[in-house]
MARPAVO-953998 format. One record per atom (N, C-alpha, C, O): atom name; residue in one letter; x, y, z. Coordinates in steps of 0.2 Angstrom, whole numbers. Layout:
<rs>
[r CA A [X Y Z]];
...
</rs>
This chain:
<rs>
[r N M [-113 21 -27]];
[r CA M [-117 16 -22]];
[r C M [-113 16 -16]];
[r O M [-107 15 -15]];
[r N R [-117 18 -11]];
[r CA R [-114 18 -4]];
[r C R [-115 11 -1]];
[r O R [-120 9 0]];
[r N R [-109 8 1]];
[r CA R [-109 2 4]];
[r C R [-110 2 12]];
[r O R [-108 7 15]];
[r N T [-113 -3 14]];
[r CA T [-114 -4 22]];
[r C T [-108 -7 25]];
[r O T [-104 -11 22]];
[r N L [-106 -4 30]];
[r CA L [-100 -7 34]];
[r C L [-102 -12 39]];
[r O L [-106 -10 44]];
[r N L [-100 -18 39]];
[r CA L [-101 -23 44]];
[r C L [-95 -24 48]];
[r O L [-89 -25 46]];
[r N K [-95 -24 55]];
[r CA K [-89 -25 59]];
[r C K [-89 -32 62]];
[r O K [-94 -33 66]];
[r N S [-84 -36 61]];
[r CA S [-83 -42 64]];
[r C S [-81 -41 71]];
[r O S [-78 -36 73]];
[r N P [-82 -46 76]];
[r CA P [-80 -46 83]];
[r C P [-72 -45 83]];
[r O P [-70 -41 87]];
[r N S [-69 -48 78]];
[r CA S [-62 -47 78]];
[r C S [-60 -40 77]];
[r O S [-55 -38 80]];
[r N F [-63 -37 72]];
[r CA F [-61 -30 70]];
[r C F [-63 -25 76]];
[r O F [-58 -21 78]];
[r N V [-68 -26 79]];
[r CA V [-70 -22 85]];
[r C V [-65 -23 91]];
[r O V [-62 -18 93]];
[r N R [-63 -29 92]];
[r CA R [-58 -30 97]];
[r C R [-51 -27 95]];
[r O R [-48 -23 99]];
[r N T [-49 -28 89]];
[r CA T [-42 -25 87]];
[r C T [-42 -18 87]];
[r O T [-37 -14 88]];
[r N A [-48 -15 84]];
[r CA A [-48 -8 83]];
[r C A [-48 -4 90]];
[r O A [-45 1 91]];
[r N K [-51 -7 95]];
[r CA K [-51 -4 102]];
[r C K [-44 -4 104]];
[r O K [-42 1 107]];
[r N K [-40 -9 104]];
[r CA K [-33 -10 106]];
[r C K [-29 -4 102]];
[r O K [-25 -1 105]];
[r N V [-30 -4 95]];
[r CA V [-26 0 91]];
[r C V [-27 7 93]];
[r O V [-23 12 94]];
[r N L [-34 9 93]];
[r CA L [-35 16 95]];
[r C L [-34 18 102]];
[r O L [-33 24 103]];
[r N K [-34 14 106]];
[r CA K [-32 15 113]];
[r C K [-24 17 113]];
[r O K [-22 22 117]];
[r N K [-20 13 110]];
[r CA K [-13 14 109]];
[r C K [-11 20 105]];
[r O K [-6 24 107]];
[r N S [-15 22 100]];
[r CA S [-14 27 95]];
[r C S [-20 31 94]];
[r O S [-23 30 88]];
[r N P [-22 35 98]];
[r CA P [-28 39 98]];
[r C P [-28 44 91]];
[r O P [-33 46 89]];
[r N D [-22 46 89]];
[r CA D [-22 50 83]];
[r C D [-24 46 77]];
[r O D [-25 50 72]];
[r N S [-25 40 77]];
[r CA S [-27 36 71]];
[r C S [-35 36 70]];
[r O S [-37 34 65]];
[r N I [-38 39 75]];
[r CA I [-46 39 74]];
[r C I [-48 43 68]];
[r O I [-52 40 64]];
[r N K [-45 49 67]];
[r CA K [-47 53 61]];
[r C K [-45 49 55]];
[r O K [-49 49 50]];
[r N S [-40 46 54]];
[r CA S [-38 42 49]];
[r C S [-42 36 47]];
[r O S [-44 35 42]];
[r N L [-44 33 53]];
[r CA L [-49 27 52]];
[r C L [-56 30 49]];
[r O L [-59 27 45]];
[r N Q [-58 35 52]];
[r CA Q [-65 38 50]];
[r C Q [-64 40 43]];
[r O Q [-69 38 39]];
[r N Q [-59 43 40]];
[r CA Q [-59 45 33]];
[r C Q [-58 39 29]];
[r O Q [-61 39 24]];
[r N T [-54 34 31]];
[r CA T [-54 28 27]];
[r C T [-61 24 26]];
[r O T [-62 22 21]];
[r N L [-64 24 32]];
[r CA L [-71 21 32]];
[r C L [-76 24 27]];
[r O L [-80 21 23]];
[r N E [-75 31 27]];
[r CA E [-79 35 22]];
[r C E [-78 33 15]];
[r O E [-82 32 11]];
[r N Y [-71 33 14]];
[r CA Y [-69 32 7]];
[r C Y [-71 25 5]];
[r O Y [-74 24 -1]];
[r N L [-70 20 9]];
[r CA L [-72 13 8]];
[r C L [-80 12 6]];
[r O L [-82 9 2]];
[r N Q [-84 16 9]];
[r CA Q [-91 16 8]];
[r C Q [-93 18 1]];
[r O Q [-97 16 -2]];
[r N E [-89 23 -1]];
[r CA E [-90 26 -8]];
[r C E [-86 22 -14]];
[r O E [-89 20 -19]];
[r N D [-80 21 -13]];
[r CA D [-76 17 -18]];
[r C D [-70 14 -14]];
[r O D [-65 18 -12]];
[r N I [-69 7 -14]];
[r CA I [-64 4 -11]];
[r C I [-57 5 -15]];
[r O I [-52 4 -12]];
[r N F [-57 7 -21]];
[r CA F [-51 8 -24]];
[r C F [-49 16 -25]];
[r O F [-46 17 -30]];
[r N V [-51 20 -20]];
[r CA V [-48 27 -20]];
[r C V [-40 26 -20]];
[r O V [-38 22 -15]];
[r N P [-37 29 -24]];
[r CA P [-29 28 -25]];
[r C P [-26 29 -18]];
[r O P [-21 26 -17]];
[r N S [-28 34 -14]];
[r CA S [-24 35 -7]];
[r C S [-25 29 -3]];
[r O S [-21 29 2]];
[r N L [-30 25 -4]];
[r CA L [-30 19 1]];
[r C L [-26 13 -1]];
[r O L [-24 9 3]];
[r N K [-23 13 -7]];
[r CA K [-19 8 -10]];
[r C K [-22 1 -8]];
[r O K [-18 -4 -6]];
[r N T [-28 0 -10]];
[r CA T [-32 -6 -9]];
[r C T [-29 -11 -14]];
[r O T [-28 -10 -20]];
[r N H [-28 -17 -11]];
[r CA H [-26 -23 -15]];
[r C H [-28 -30 -12]];
[r O H [-30 -30 -6]];
[r N K [-29 -34 -17]];
[r CA K [-31 -41 -15]];
[r C K [-26 -45 -11]];
[r O K [-20 -44 -12]];
[r N L [-28 -49 -6]];
[r CA L [-23 -53 -2]];
[r C L [-23 -60 -5]];
[r O L [-27 -63 -8]];
[r N Q [-17 -63 -3]];
[r CA Q [-16 -70 -5]];
[r C Q [-15 -74 1]];
[r O Q [-14 -72 6]];
[r N G [-14 -81 0]];
[r CA G [-12 -85 5]];
[r C G [-18 -86 10]];
[r O G [-24 -87 8]];
[r N K [-17 -86 17]];
[r CA K [-22 -87 22]];
[r C K [-27 -82 22]];
[r O K [-33 -83 24]];
[r N L [-26 -76 19]];
[r CA L [-31 -71 19]];
[r C L [-34 -70 12]];
[r O L [-37 -65 10]];
[r N E [-33 -75 7]];
[r CA E [-36 -75 1]];
[r C E [-43 -74 1]];
[r O E [-47 -77 5]];
[r N G [-46 -69 -3]];
[r CA G [-53 -67 -4]];
[r C G [-54 -61 0]];
[r O G [-59 -58 0]];
[r N S [-49 -59 4]];
[r CA S [-49 -52 7]];
[r C S [-45 -47 4]];
[r O S [-41 -48 -1]];
[r N Y [-46 -41 6]];
[r CA Y [-43 -35 3]];
[r C Y [-39 -31 9]];
[r O Y [-41 -32 15]];
[r N A [-34 -28 8]];
[r CA A [-31 -23 13]];
[r C A [-31 -16 10]];
[r O A [-30 -15 4]];
[r N C [-31 -11 14]];
[r CA C [-30 -4 12]];
[r C C [-26 -1 18]];
[r O C [-25 -4 23]];
[r N S [-23 4 16]];
[r CA S [-18 8 20]];
[r C S [-22 14 24]];
[r O S [-25 18 21]];
[r N L [-20 15 30]];
[r CA L [-22 20 34]];
[r C L [-17 25 35]];
[r O L [-18 30 39]];
[r N G [-11 24 33]];
[r CA G [-5 28 34]];
[r C G [1 23 33]];
[r O G [1 18 30]];
[r N Y [7 25 35]];
[r CA Y [13 22 34]];
[r C Y [13 15 36]];
[r O Y [15 10 31]];
[r N D [11 13 42]];
[r CA D [11 6 44]];
[r C D [4 3 46]];
[r O D [4 -2 49]];
[r N M [-1 7 45]];
[r CA M [-7 4 48]];
[r C M [-11 1 42]];
[r O M [-12 5 37]];
[r N R [-14 -5 43]];
[r CA R [-18 -8 38]];
[r C R [-25 -10 40]];
[r O R [-26 -11 46]];
[r N L [-30 -10 36]];
[r CA L [-37 -12 37]];
[r C L [-38 -18 32]];
[r O L [-37 -17 26]];
[r N I [-40 -24 35]];
[r CA I [-42 -30 31]];
[r C I [-49 -30 31]];
[r O I [-53 -29 36]];
[r N F [-52 -31 25]];
[r CA F [-59 -32 24]];
[r C F [-61 -36 19]];
[r O F [-57 -39 15]];
[r N E [-67 -38 18]];
[r CA E [-70 -43 13]];
[r C E [-76 -40 10]];
[r O E [-80 -36 14]];
[r N I [-77 -41 4]];
[r CA I [-83 -38 1]];
[r C I [-88 -44 1]];
[r O I [-87 -50 -1]];
[r N V [-94 -43 4]];
[r CA V [-99 -48 5]];
[r C V [-106 -46 3]];
[r O V [-107 -40 2]];
[r N Q [-111 -50 3]];
[r CA Q [-118 -48 1]];
[r C Q [-121 -48 8]];
[r O Q [-121 -52 12]];
[r N Y [-125 -42 9]];
[r CA Y [-129 -41 15]];
[r C Y [-136 -38 13]];
[r O Y [-136 -33 10]];
[r N K [-141 -41 14]];
[r CA K [-148 -39 12]];
[r C K [-148 -38 5]];
[r O K [-151 -33 3]];
[r N G [-145 -42 1]];
[r CA G [-146 -42 -6]];
[r C G [-141 -36 -9]];
[r O G [-142 -35 -15]];
[r N E [-137 -33 -6]];
[r CA E [-133 -28 -8]];
[r C E [-125 -29 -6]];
[r O E [-124 -33 -1]];
[r N E [-121 -26 -10]];
[r CA E [-114 -27 -8]];
[r C E [-112 -23 -2]];
[r O E [-114 -17 -1]];
[r N A [-108 -26 3]];
[r CA A [-106 -23 9]];
[r C A [-99 -25 10]];
[r O A [-96 -29 7]];
[r N I [-96 -21 15]];
[r CA I [-89 -22 17]];
[r C I [-89 -25 24]];
[r O I [-92 -22 29]];
[r N L [-86 -31 25]];
[r CA L [-85 -34 31]];
[r C L [-78 -32 34]];
[r O L [-73 -35 31]];
[r N L [-78 -28 39]];
[r CA L [-71 -26 42]];
[r C L [-69 -32 46]];
[r O L [-72 -34 51]];
[r N Q [-63 -34 45]];
[r CA Q [-60 -40 48]];
[r C Q [-55 -38 53]];
[r O Q [-55 -41 59]];
[r N S [-50 -34 52]];
[r CA S [-45 -33 56]];
[r C S [-42 -26 55]];
[r O S [-42 -23 50]];
[r N L [-38 -23 60]];
[r CA L [-35 -17 60]];
[r C L [-29 -17 64]];
[r O L [-29 -20 69]];
[r N G [-23 -15 61]];
[r CA G [-17 -15 65]];
[r C G [-11 -13 60]];
[r O G [-12 -11 54]];
[r N T [-5 -14 63]];
[r CA T [1 -13 59]];
[r C T [2 -18 54]];
[r O T [-1 -24 54]];
[r N H [6 -17 49]];
[r CA H [7 -22 44]];
[r C H [9 -28 47]];
[r O H [7 -34 45]];
[r N E [14 -28 52]];
[r CA E [16 -35 55]];
[r C E [10 -38 59]];
[r O E [10 -44 59]];
[r N D [6 -34 62]];
[r CA D [0 -37 66]];
[r C D [-5 -41 61]];
[r O D [-7 -46 63]];
[r N V [-7 -38 56]];
[r CA V [-12 -41 52]];
[r C V [-10 -46 47]];
[r O V [-14 -50 45]];
[r N Y [-4 -46 45]];
[r CA Y [-2 -51 40]];
[r C Y [2 -57 44]];
[r O Y [4 -62 41]];
</rs>
């Protein structure tokens, strides 16, 4: 099942900043988004549930220090992925 990707305003804002600072991350982000649409638990993504203030969300890895925060939501009666934030480990947690 291919999931729909929904981009929150926060994700759009942080993604623009991150990709402007690190244009080489574009390919990695595109590949990660493709994987997420197919299966959020692809081993290379290291997807895991979050706790604390981000409880209910998930994080996956785009590389050594880049993280993507997302939530699984219902959209038009189907499961979708709401992209919440993108940044370094320090920035998103």
